[in-house]
N, CA, C and O atoms as CSV, one atom per row, in Angstrom:
chain,resi,resn,atom,element,x,y,z
A,1,MET,N,N,94.072,111.351,83.419
A,1,MET,CA,C,93.866,109.889,83.232
A,1,MET,C,C,92.605,109.452,83.998
A,1,MET,O,O,92.395,109.819,85.154
A,2,SER,N,N,91.800,108.677,83.327
A,2,SER,CA,C,90.560,108.262,83.917
A,2,SER,C,C,90.823,107.290,85.082
A,2,SER,O,O,91.908,106.718,85.183
A,3,ARG,N,N,89.853,107.114,85.933
A,3,ARG,CA,C,89.962,106.158,87.051
A,3,ARG,C,C,90.111,104.741,86.465
A,3,ARG,O,O,90.907,103.938,86.954
A,4,ARG,N,N,89.355,104.459,85.443
A,4,ARG,CA,C,89.442,103.124,84.797
A,4,ARG,C,C,90.879,102.792,84.272
A,4,ARG,O,O,91.391,101.691,84.474
A,5,GLU,N,N,91.490,103.775,83.605
A,5,GLU,CA,C,92.851,103.571,83.163
A,5,GLU,C,C,93.859,103.439,84.323
A,5,GLU,O,O,94.806,102.655,84.258
A,6,PHE,N,N,93.625,104.223,85.373
A,6,PHE,CA,C,94.476,104.129,86.535
A,6,PHE,C,C,94.403,102.697,87.135
A,6,PHE,O,O,95.428,102.072,87.407
A,7,VAL,N,N,93.201,102.221,87.326
A,7,VAL,CA,C,93.011,100.843,87.880
A,7,VAL,C,C,93.632,99.814,86.997
A,7,VAL,O,O,94.206,98.841,87.486
A,8,ARG,N,N,93.528,100.012,85.623
A,8,ARG,CA,C,94.127,99.112,84.687
A,8,ARG,C,C,95.717,99.042,84.909
A,8,ARG,O,O,96.323,97.970,84.901
A,9,LEU,N,N,96.285,100.191,85.093
A,9,LEU,CA,C,97.743,100.325,85.310
A,9,LEU,C,C,98.107,99.661,86.667
A,9,LEU,O,O,99.130,98.989,86.796
A,10,LEU,N,N,97.261,99.871,87.626
A,10,LEU,CA,C,97.479,99.279,88.951
A,10,LEU,C,C,97.422,97.711,88.866
A,10,LEU,O,O,98.239,97.006,89.459
A,11,ARG,N,N,96.463,97.239,88.136
A,11,ARG,CA,C,96.413,95.795,87.924
A,11,ARG,C,C,97.612,95.239,87.143
A,11,ARG,O,O,98.071,94.135,87.432
A,12,ARG,N,N,98.111,95.969,86.183
A,12,ARG,CA,C,99.312,95.585,85.459
A,12,ARG,C,C,100.489,95.545,86.407
A,12,ARG,O,O,101.255,94.581,86.387
A,13,ALA,N,N,100.659,96.566,87.241
A,13,ALA,CA,C,101.735,96.588,88.221
A,13,ALA,C,C,101.670,95.434,89.147
A,13,ALA,O,O,102.710,94.884,89.506
A,14,TYR,N,N,100.465,95.021,89.568
A,14,TYR,CA,C,100.243,93.855,90.441
A,14,TYR,C,C,100.684,92.628,89.757
A,14,TYR,O,O,101.360,91.798,90.365
A,15,SER,N,N,100.323,92.460,88.468
A,15,SER,CA,C,100.656,91.247,87.720
A,15,SER,C,C,102.113,91.152,87.473
A,15,SER,O,O,102.585,90.053,87.182
A,16,GLN,N,N,102.875,92.203,87.561
A,16,GLN,CA,C,104.350,92.158,87.369
A,16,GLN,C,C,105.106,91.817,88.668
A,16,GLN,O,O,106.327,91.664,88.641
A,17,VAL,N,N,104.420,91.700,89.764
A,17,VAL,CA,C,105.052,91.281,91.023
A,17,VAL,C,C,105.661,89.854,90.748
A,17,VAL,O,O,104.973,88.986,90.211
A,18,PRO,N,N,106.872,89.646,91.101
A,18,PRO,CA,C,107.476,88.274,90.865
A,18,PRO,C,C,106.635,87.189,91.550
A,18,PRO,O,O,106.119,87.412,92.645
A,19,PRO,N,N,106.496,86.059,90.938
A,19,PRO,CA,C,105.643,84.996,91.432
A,19,PRO,C,C,105.969,84.553,92.889
A,19,PRO,O,O,105.079,84.226,93.674
A,20,GLU,N,N,107.253,84.560,93.199
A,20,GLU,CA,C,107.654,84.149,94.584
A,20,GLU,C,C,107.096,85.048,95.686
A,20,GLU,O,O,106.854,84.600,96.806
A,21,PHE,N,N,106.889,86.361,95.341
A,21,PHE,CA,C,106.277,87.305,96.270
A,21,PHE,C,C,104.783,87.298,96.120
A,21,PHE,O,O,104.083,87.383,97.129
A,22,ARG,N,N,104.239,87.201,94.897
A,22,ARG,CA,C,102.797,87.176,94.679
A,22,ARG,C,C,102.179,85.971,95.396
A,22,ARG,O,O,101.092,86.086,95.961
A,23,ASP,N,N,102.854,84.823,95.382
A,23,ASP,CA,C,102.348,83.658,96.064
A,23,ASP,C,C,102.164,83.912,97.562
A,23,ASP,O,O,101.335,83.265,98.202
A,24,ALA,N,N,102.928,84.845,98.117
A,24,ALA,CA,C,102.836,85.119,99.597
A,24,ALA,C,C,101.708,86.109,99.910
A,24,ALA,O,O,101.395,86.317,101.082
A,25,LEU,N,N,101.107,86.706,98.924
A,25,LEU,CA,C,100.051,87.684,99.095
A,25,LEU,C,C,98.695,86.959,99.261
A,25,LEU,O,O,98.077,86.486,98.307
A,26,ASP,N,N,98.296,86.909,100.498
A,26,ASP,CA,C,97.088,86.195,100.875
A,26,ASP,C,C,96.224,87.079,101.731
A,26,ASP,O,O,96.719,87.784,102.611
A,27,ASN,N,N,94.931,87.044,101.477
A,27,ASN,CA,C,93.960,87.829,102.329
A,27,ASN,C,C,94.363,89.313,102.309
A,27,ASN,O,O,94.486,89.949,103.356
A,28,LEU,N,N,94.554,89.821,101.164
A,28,LEU,CA,C,95.006,91.202,100.973
A,28,LEU,C,C,94.107,91.913,99.929
A,28,LEU,O,O,93.900,91.395,98.832
A,29,ASP,N,N,93.588,93.078,100.278
A,29,ASP,CA,C,92.715,93.829,99.368
A,29,ASP,C,C,93.499,95.047,98.970
A,29,ASP,O,O,94.144,95.687,99.800
A,30,VAL,N,N,93.440,95.370,97.669
A,30,VAL,CA,C,94.116,96.586,97.128
A,30,VAL,C,C,92.976,97.464,96.573
A,30,VAL,O,O,92.182,97.029,95.738
A,31,ALA,N,N,92.925,98.686,97.056
A,31,ALA,CA,C,91.823,99.607,96.670
A,31,ALA,C,C,92.434,100.955,96.186
A,31,ALA,O,O,93.535,101.352,96.567
A,32,VAL,N,N,91.657,101.607,95.340
A,32,VAL,CA,C,92.042,102.939,94.870
A,32,VAL,C,C,91.039,103.948,95.485
A,32,VAL,O,O,89.825,103.761,95.418
A,33,GLU,N,N,91.559,104.953,96.045
A,33,GLU,CA,C,90.767,106.099,96.557
A,33,GLU,C,C,91.325,107.387,95.909
A,33,GLU,O,O,92.487,107.459,95.511
A,34,GLU,N,N,90.495,108.332,95.830
A,34,GLU,CA,C,90.932,109.576,95.174
A,34,GLU,C,C,91.986,110.339,96.015
A,34,GLU,O,O,93.035,110.723,95.499
A,35,TRP,N,N,91.702,110.545,97.274
A,35,TRP,CA,C,92.572,111.265,98.182
A,35,TRP,C,C,92.571,110.618,99.535
A,35,TRP,O,O,91.577,109.994,99.906
A,36,PRO,N,N,93.676,110.740,100.320
A,36,PRO,CA,C,93.616,110.323,101.732
A,36,PRO,C,C,92.830,111.304,102.483
A,36,PRO,O,O,92.904,112.504,102.216
A,37,ASP,N,N,92.055,110.826,103.445
A,37,ASP,CA,C,91.255,111.782,104.287
A,37,ASP,C,C,92.176,112.407,105.336
A,37,ASP,O,O,93.341,112.031,105.468
A,38,SER,N,N,91.641,113.340,106.056
A,38,SER,CA,C,92.400,114.076,107.066
A,38,SER,C,C,92.870,113.125,108.210
A,38,SER,O,O,93.962,113.310,108.748
A,39,GLU,N,N,92.067,112.137,108.569
A,39,GLU,CA,C,92.429,111.217,109.582
A,39,GLU,C,C,93.633,110.343,109.181
A,39,GLU,O,O,94.515,110.062,109.993
A,40,VAL,N,N,93.641,109.933,107.935
A,40,VAL,CA,C,94.797,109.174,107.426
A,40,VAL,C,C,96.057,110.079,107.435
A,40,VAL,O,O,97.127,109.674,107.891
A,41,MET,N,N,95.898,111.265,106.937
A,41,MET,CA,C,97.033,112.176,106.842
A,41,MET,C,C,97.590,112.498,108.220
A,41,MET,O,O,98.806,112.619,108.370
A,42,GLU,N,N,96.766,112.637,109.202
A,42,GLU,CA,C,97.171,112.862,110.570
A,42,GLU,C,C,97.899,111.618,111.108
A,42,GLU,O,O,98.896,111.753,111.817
A,43,SER,N,N,97.410,110.401,110.778
A,43,SER,CA,C,98.020,109.210,111.309
A,43,SER,C,C,99.430,108.965,110.748
A,43,SER,O,O,100.220,108.255,111.369
A,44,VAL,N,N,99.746,109.533,109.605
A,44,VAL,CA,C,101.083,109.400,109.032
A,44,VAL,C,C,101.911,110.647,109.203
A,44,VAL,O,O,102.985,110.770,108.615
A,45,GLY,N,N,101.431,111.557,109.990
A,45,GLY,CA,C,102.199,112.802,110.311
A,45,GLY,C,C,102.007,113.936,109.373
A,45,GLY,O,O,102.734,114.924,109.474
A,46,GLY,N,N,101.059,113.865,108.447
A,46,GLY,CA,C,100.740,114.920,107.543
A,46,GLY,C,C,101.881,115.204,106.615
A,46,GLY,O,O,102.618,114.280,106.269
A,47,GLY,N,N,102.075,116.453,106.185
A,47,GLY,CA,C,103.217,116.790,105.396
A,47,GLY,C,C,103.012,116.546,103.930
A,47,GLY,O,O,102.044,117.009,103.326
A,48,GLU,N,N,103.969,115.787,103.351
A,48,GLU,CA,C,103.912,115.598,101.911
A,48,GLU,C,C,102.773,114.767,101.443
A,48,GLU,O,O,102.022,114.183,102.223
A,49,ALA,N,N,102.660,114.727,100.123
A,49,ALA,CA,C,101.583,113.990,99.451
A,49,ALA,C,C,101.729,112.504,99.827
A,49,ALA,O,O,102.851,112.013,99.947
A,50,LEU,N,N,100.619,111.788,100.012
A,50,LEU,CA,C,100.661,110.417,100.327
A,50,LEU,C,C,100.132,109.654,99.106
A,50,LEU,O,O,99.008,109.896,98.667
A,51,PHE,N,N,100.922,108.753,98.566
A,51,PHE,CA,C,100.550,107.999,97.402
A,51,PHE,C,C,99.908,106.661,97.719
A,51,PHE,O,O,99.093,106.186,96.929
A,52,GLY,N,N,100.239,106.032,98.841
A,52,GLY,CA,C,99.720,104.755,99.231
A,52,GLY,C,C,99.857,104.492,100.655
A,52,GLY,O,O,100.657,105.140,101.330
A,53,LEU,N,N,99.085,103.529,101.178
A,53,LEU,CA,C,99.168,103.211,102.587
A,53,LEU,C,C,98.801,101.753,102.826
A,53,LEU,O,O,97.810,101.277,102.271
A,54,TYR,N,N,99.575,101.028,103.638
A,54,TYR,CA,C,99.311,99.667,104.024
A,54,TYR,C,C,98.628,99.700,105.396
A,54,TYR,O,O,99.109,100.332,106.336
A,55,HIS,N,N,97.503,99.006,105.479
A,55,HIS,CA,C,96.775,98.870,106.743
A,55,HIS,C,C,96.769,97.399,107.132
A,55,HIS,O,O,96.160,96.574,106.452
A,56,GLY,N,N,97.432,97.081,108.199
A,56,GLY,CA,C,97.400,95.679,108.627
A,56,GLY,C,C,98.584,95.324,109.472
A,56,GLY,O,O,99.310,96.204,109.935
A,57,VAL,N,N,98.792,94.033,109.683
A,57,VAL,CA,C,99.956,93.546,110.445
A,57,VAL,C,C,100.821,92.788,109.464
A,57,VAL,O,O,100.393,91.817,108.841
A,58,PRO,N,N,102.042,93.256,109.345
A,58,PRO,CA,C,102.987,92.578,108.424
A,58,PRO,C,C,103.109,91.101,108.707
A,58,PRO,O,O,103.039,90.662,109.855
A,59,LEU,N,N,103.290,90.348,107.657
A,59,LEU,CA,C,103.358,88.901,107.823
A,59,LEU,C,C,104.313,88.379,108.905
A,59,LEU,O,O,103.948,87.492,109.676
A,60,PRO,N,N,105.546,88.934,108.964
A,60,PRO,CA,C,106.475,88.389,109.965
A,60,PRO,C,C,106.042,88.678,111.398
A,60,PRO,O,O,106.482,87.999,112.326
A,61,GLU,N,N,105.179,89.686,111.585
A,61,GLU,CA,C,104.745,90.018,112.948
A,61,GLU,C,C,103.455,89.364,113.429
A,61,GLU,O,O,102.998,89.591,114.550
A,62,ARG,N,N,102.895,88.564,112.568
A,62,ARG,CA,C,101.568,87.903,112.918
A,62,ARG,C,C,101.791,86.768,113.858
A,62,ARG,O,O,102.694,85.954,113.668
A,63,GLU,N,N,100.972,86.710,114.872
A,63,GLU,CA,C,100.961,85.589,115.759
A,63,GLU,C,C,100.171,84.474,115.059
A,63,GLU,O,O,99.070,84.695,114.556
A,64,GLY,N,N,100.739,83.314,115.043
A,64,GLY,CA,C,100.096,82.207,114.290
A,64,GLY,C,C,100.461,82.138,112.856
A,64,GLY,O,O,99.935,81.272,112.156
A,65,GLY,N,N,101.358,83.014,112.332
A,65,GLY,CA,C,101.791,82.948,110.996
A,65,GLY,C,C,100.892,83.553,109.962
A,65,GLY,O,O,99.861,84.129,110.310
A,66,PRO,N,N,101.235,83.447,108.716
A,66,PRO,CA,C,100.533,84.163,107.665
A,66,PRO,C,C,99.057,83.782,107.586
A,66,PRO,O,O,98.243,84.649,107.267
A,67,GLY,N,N,98.667,82.551,107.856
A,67,GLY,CA,C,97.262,82.145,107.745
A,67,GLY,C,C,96.409,82.527,108.886
A,67,GLY,O,O,95.227,82.185,108.921
A,68,ALA,N,N,96.998,83.271,109.884
A,68,ALA,CA,C,96.247,83.634,111.093
A,68,ALA,C,C,95.408,84.885,110.942
A,68,ALA,O,O,94.725,85.277,111.887
A,69,ALA,N,N,95.436,85.511,109.811
A,69,ALA,CA,C,94.687,86.796,109.610
A,69,ALA,C,C,93.154,86.522,109.587
A,69,ALA,O,O,92.664,85.487,109.136
A,70,GLY,N,N,92.464,87.532,110.106
A,70,GLY,CA,C,91.010,87.417,110.011
A,70,GLY,C,C,90.543,88.195,108.815
A,70,GLY,O,O,90.456,87.663,107.709
A,71,LEU,N,N,90.228,89.515,109.044
A,71,LEU,CA,C,89.856,90.374,107.933
A,71,LEU,C,C,91.075,90.564,107.030
A,71,LEU,O,O,92.217,90.425,107.468
A,72,PRO,N,N,90.820,90.870,105.820
A,72,PRO,CA,C,91.944,91.110,104.906
A,72,PRO,C,C,92.751,92.341,105.301
A,72,PRO,O,O,92.183,93.335,105.753
A,73,ASP,N,N,94.052,92.284,105.137
A,73,ASP,CA,C,94.886,93.532,105.169
A,73,ASP,C,C,94.475,94.354,103.979
A,73,ASP,O,O,93.810,93.848,103.074
A,74,ARG,N,N,94.857,95.611,103.960
A,74,ARG,CA,C,94.447,96.496,102.893
A,74,ARG,C,C,95.578,97.441,102.470
A,74,ARG,O,O,96.284,98.027,103.291
A,75,ILE,N,N,95.701,97.548,101.213
A,75,ILE,CA,C,96.559,98.551,100.613
A,75,ILE,C,C,95.685,99.582,99.882
A,75,ILE,O,O,94.862,99.208,99.046
A,76,THR,N,N,95.853,100.850,100.185
A,76,THR,CA,C,95.132,101.886,99.454
A,76,THR,C,C,96.080,102.683,98.675
A,76,THR,O,O,97.086,103.167,99.194
A,77,ILE,N,N,95.770,102.835,97.392
A,77,ILE,CA,C,96.604,103.652,96.479
A,77,ILE,C,C,95.725,104.895,96.191
A,77,ILE,O,O,94.560,104.790,95.807
A,78,TYR,N,N,96.356,106.091,96.400
A,78,TYR,CA,C,95.646,107.325,96.264
A,78,TYR,C,C,95.907,107.940,94.902
A,78,TYR,O,O,97.016,108.368,94.584
A,79,ARG,N,N,94.865,107.967,94.125
A,79,ARG,CA,C,94.987,108.318,92.676
A,79,ARG,C,C,95.357,109.789,92.432
A,79,ARG,O,O,96.273,110.039,91.647
A,80,GLN,N,N,94.717,110.748,93.040
A,80,GLN,CA,C,94.958,112.111,92.719
A,80,GLN,C,C,96.397,112.540,93.090
A,80,GLN,O,O,97.060,113.150,92.251
A,81,PRO,N,N,96.906,112.256,94.293
A,81,PRO,CA,C,98.259,112.669,94.599
A,81,PRO,C,C,99.312,112.102,93.562
A,81,PRO,O,O,100.293,112.763,93.219
A,82,ILE,N,N,99.057,110.901,93.113
A,82,ILE,CA,C,99.987,110.325,92.106
A,82,ILE,C,C,99.875,111.112,90.822
A,82,ILE,O,O,100.878,111.576,90.280
A,83,LEU,N,N,98.648,111.265,90.328
A,83,LEU,CA,C,98.447,111.944,89.050
A,83,LEU,C,C,98.958,113.423,89.082
A,83,LEU,O,O,99.522,113.907,88.101
A,84,ARG,N,N,98.756,114.101,90.190
A,84,ARG,CA,C,99.210,115.503,90.277
A,84,ARG,C,C,100.720,115.627,90.412
A,84,ARG,O,O,101.274,116.705,90.194
A,85,SER,N,N,101.387,114.544,90.768
A,85,SER,CA,C,102.854,114.630,90.869
A,85,SER,C,C,103.506,114.192,89.559
A,85,SER,O,O,104.721,114.341,89.427
A,86,CYS,N,N,102.815,113.696,88.650
A,86,CYS,CA,C,103.370,113.140,87.380
A,86,CYS,C,C,102.899,113.967,86.198
A,86,CYS,O,O,101.721,114.306,86.086
A,87,LYS,N,N,103.823,114.280,85.333
A,87,LYS,CA,C,103.515,115.069,84.139
A,87,LYS,C,C,103.114,114.202,82.914
A,87,LYS,O,O,102.417,114.648,82.003
A,88,THR,N,N,103.583,112.973,82.947
A,88,THR,CA,C,103.254,112.126,81.775
A,88,THR,C,C,102.624,110.803,82.204
A,88,THR,O,O,102.713,110.425,83.372
A,89,ARG,N,N,102.001,110.109,81.283
A,89,ARG,CA,C,101.400,108.803,81.545
A,89,ARG,C,C,102.542,107.822,81.985
A,89,ARG,O,O,102.345,107.054,82.926
A,90,ALA,N,N,103.662,107.841,81.349
A,90,ALA,CA,C,104.766,106.994,81.706
A,90,ALA,C,C,105.211,107.217,83.174
A,90,ALA,O,O,105.474,106.262,83.906
A,91,GLN,N,N,105.285,108.479,83.574
A,91,GLN,CA,C,105.659,108.747,84.945
A,91,GLN,C,C,104.580,108.235,85.902
A,91,GLN,O,O,104.915,107.693,86.955
A,92,ALA,N,N,103.316,108.388,85.571
A,92,ALA,CA,C,102.216,107.890,86.406
A,92,ALA,C,C,102.314,106.350,86.520
A,92,ALA,O,O,102.217,105.791,87.613
A,93,GLU,N,N,102.505,105.696,85.392
A,93,GLU,CA,C,102.606,104.245,85.436
A,93,GLU,C,C,103.719,103.773,86.325
A,93,GLU,O,O,103.556,102.832,87.101
A,94,ARG,N,N,104.897,104.456,86.207
A,94,ARG,CA,C,106.054,104.088,87.053
A,94,ARG,C,C,105.737,104.317,88.529
A,94,ARG,O,O,106.085,103.490,89.372
A,95,GLU,N,N,105.064,105.460,88.855
A,95,GLU,CA,C,104.815,105.788,90.228
A,95,GLU,C,C,103.745,104.834,90.795
A,95,GLU,O,O,103.823,104.482,91.972
A,96,ILE,N,N,102.787,104.422,90.029
A,96,ILE,CA,C,101.803,103.464,90.457
A,96,ILE,C,C,102.489,102.146,90.831
A,96,ILE,O,O,102.170,101.541,91.855
A,97,ARG,N,N,103.429,101.710,89.994
A,97,ARG,CA,C,104.130,100.454,90.260
A,97,ARG,C,C,105.008,100.571,91.496
A,97,ARG,O,O,105.000,99.669,92.333
A,98,ILE,N,N,105.757,101.643,91.636
A,98,ILE,CA,C,106.627,101.857,92.808
A,98,ILE,C,C,105.794,101.948,94.057
A,98,ILE,O,O,106.154,101.347,95.069
A,99,THR,N,N,104.671,102.690,94.033
A,99,THR,CA,C,103.805,102.809,95.212
A,99,THR,C,C,103.255,101.457,95.635
A,99,THR,O,O,103.341,101.054,96.795
A,100,LEU,N,N,102.683,100.771,94.642
A,100,LEU,CA,C,102.120,99.403,95.001
A,100,LEU,C,C,103.182,98.504,95.550
A,100,LEU,O,O,102.972,97.885,96.594
A,101,TRP,N,N,104.306,98.401,94.905
A,101,TRP,CA,C,105.382,97.515,95.359
A,101,TRP,C,C,105.876,97.938,96.707
A,101,TRP,O,O,106.202,97.074,97.522
A,102,HIS,N,N,105.956,99.231,97.000
A,102,HIS,CA,C,106.358,99.729,98.326
A,102,HIS,C,C,105.392,99.241,99.414
A,102,HIS,O,O,105.812,98.757,100.465
A,103,GLU,N,N,104.101,99.377,99.139
A,103,GLU,CA,C,103.134,98.944,100.139
A,103,GLU,C,C,103.072,97.446,100.256
A,103,GLU,O,O,102.822,96.936,101.348
A,104,LEU,N,N,103.291,96.703,99.162
A,104,LEU,CA,C,103.439,95.245,99.267
A,104,LEU,C,C,104.607,94.867,100.117
A,104,LEU,O,O,104.550,93.920,100.901
A,105,GLY,N,N,105.686,95.625,99.956
A,105,GLY,CA,C,106.850,95.425,100.823
A,105,GLY,C,C,106.531,95.520,102.340
A,105,GLY,O,O,106.976,94.709,103.152
A,106,HIS,N,N,105.756,96.533,102.656
A,106,HIS,CA,C,105.377,96.677,104.091
A,106,HIS,C,C,104.529,95.412,104.520
A,106,HIS,O,O,104.723,94.870,105.609
A,107,TYR,N,N,103.642,94.994,103.677
A,107,TYR,CA,C,102.845,93.773,103.974
A,107,TYR,C,C,103.816,92.593,104.239
A,107,TYR,O,O,103.594,91.819,105.170
A,108,LEU,N,N,104.822,92.459,103.475
A,108,LEU,CA,C,105.786,91.360,103.597
A,108,LEU,C,C,106.765,91.597,104.738
A,108,LEU,O,O,107.589,90.722,105.003
A,109,GLY,N,N,106.719,92.716,105.416
A,109,GLY,CA,C,107.551,92.960,106.546
A,109,GLY,C,C,108.838,93.857,106.317
A,109,GLY,O,O,109.688,93.993,107.197
A,110,LEU,N,N,108.916,94.432,105.130
A,110,LEU,CA,C,110.064,95.299,104.847
A,110,LEU,C,C,109.849,96.716,105.428
A,110,LEU,O,O,108.755,97.281,105.404
A,111,GLY,N,N,110.985,97.249,105.957
A,111,GLY,CA,C,110.913,98.582,106.520
A,111,GLY,C,C,111.311,99.614,105.460
A,111,GLY,O,O,111.705,99.259,104.349
A,112,GLU,N,N,111.204,100.854,105.812
A,112,GLU,CA,C,111.560,101.939,104.928
A,112,GLU,C,C,112.987,101.863,104.363
A,112,GLU,O,O,113.217,102.121,103.181
A,113,GLU,N,N,113.945,101.499,105.243
A,113,GLU,CA,C,115.351,101.388,104.821
A,113,GLU,C,C,115.495,100.271,103.765
A,113,GLU,O,O,116.199,100.438,102.768
A,114,ASP,N,N,114.840,99.171,103.993
A,114,ASP,CA,C,114.873,98.015,103.040
A,114,ASP,C,C,114.292,98.508,101.685
A,114,ASP,O,O,114.887,98.272,100.633
A,115,LEU,N,N,113.168,99.168,101.724
A,115,LEU,CA,C,112.510,99.620,100.502
A,115,LEU,C,C,113.317,100.653,99.793
A,115,LEU,O,O,113.393,100.620,98.564
A,116,ASP,N,N,113.929,101.576,100.500
A,116,ASP,CA,C,114.843,102.560,99.864
A,116,ASP,C,C,115.974,101.828,99.143
A,116,ASP,O,O,116.293,102.145,97.997
A,117,ARG,N,N,116.575,100.852,99.816
A,117,ARG,CA,C,117.691,100.115,99.251
A,117,ARG,C,C,117.252,99.376,97.965
A,117,ARG,O,O,118.044,99.237,97.033
A,118,LEU,N,N,116.013,98.912,97.919
A,118,LEU,CA,C,115.511,98.181,96.745
A,118,LEU,C,C,114.974,99.144,95.651
A,118,LEU,O,O,114.587,98.697,94.571
A,119,GLY,N,N,114.953,100.445,95.934
A,119,GLY,CA,C,114.498,101.433,94.945
A,119,GLY,C,C,113.016,101.670,94.956
A,119,GLY,O,O,112.447,102.162,93.982
A,120,TYR,N,N,112.362,101.306,96.100
A,120,TYR,CA,C,110.891,101.522,96.279
A,120,TYR,C,C,110.635,102.450,97.409
A,120,TYR,O,O,109.563,102.379,98.010
A,121,GLY,N,N,111.545,103.317,97.739
A,121,GLY,CA,C,111.340,104.249,98.843
A,121,GLY,C,C,110.600,105.474,98.512
A,121,GLY,O,O,110.380,106.317,99.382
């Protein structure tokens, strides 16, 4: 799958976020990178493939509330690990959505247990 198609699927997944959650997404950048670098892998403990990563301070933990952010928070979606783990376009599309929504959950303050319970673990 081309990078362009991957980004298109990512945009579609973002557009499917329910409006009540999408309205809370402010000062947030979503980027696609091919692979996580060694520094990123080390920061998350290495091991398995990394599909996405949220960089920032979750909304509930911010001093001064949601509008207090300076630079945008960032979600990075890693294209190659997702594509290499999926055999079909449909699987890739599903994984892109799950990964994006998982990282958006972190931005909104959800932990791994919450995300697992919601099916985005």
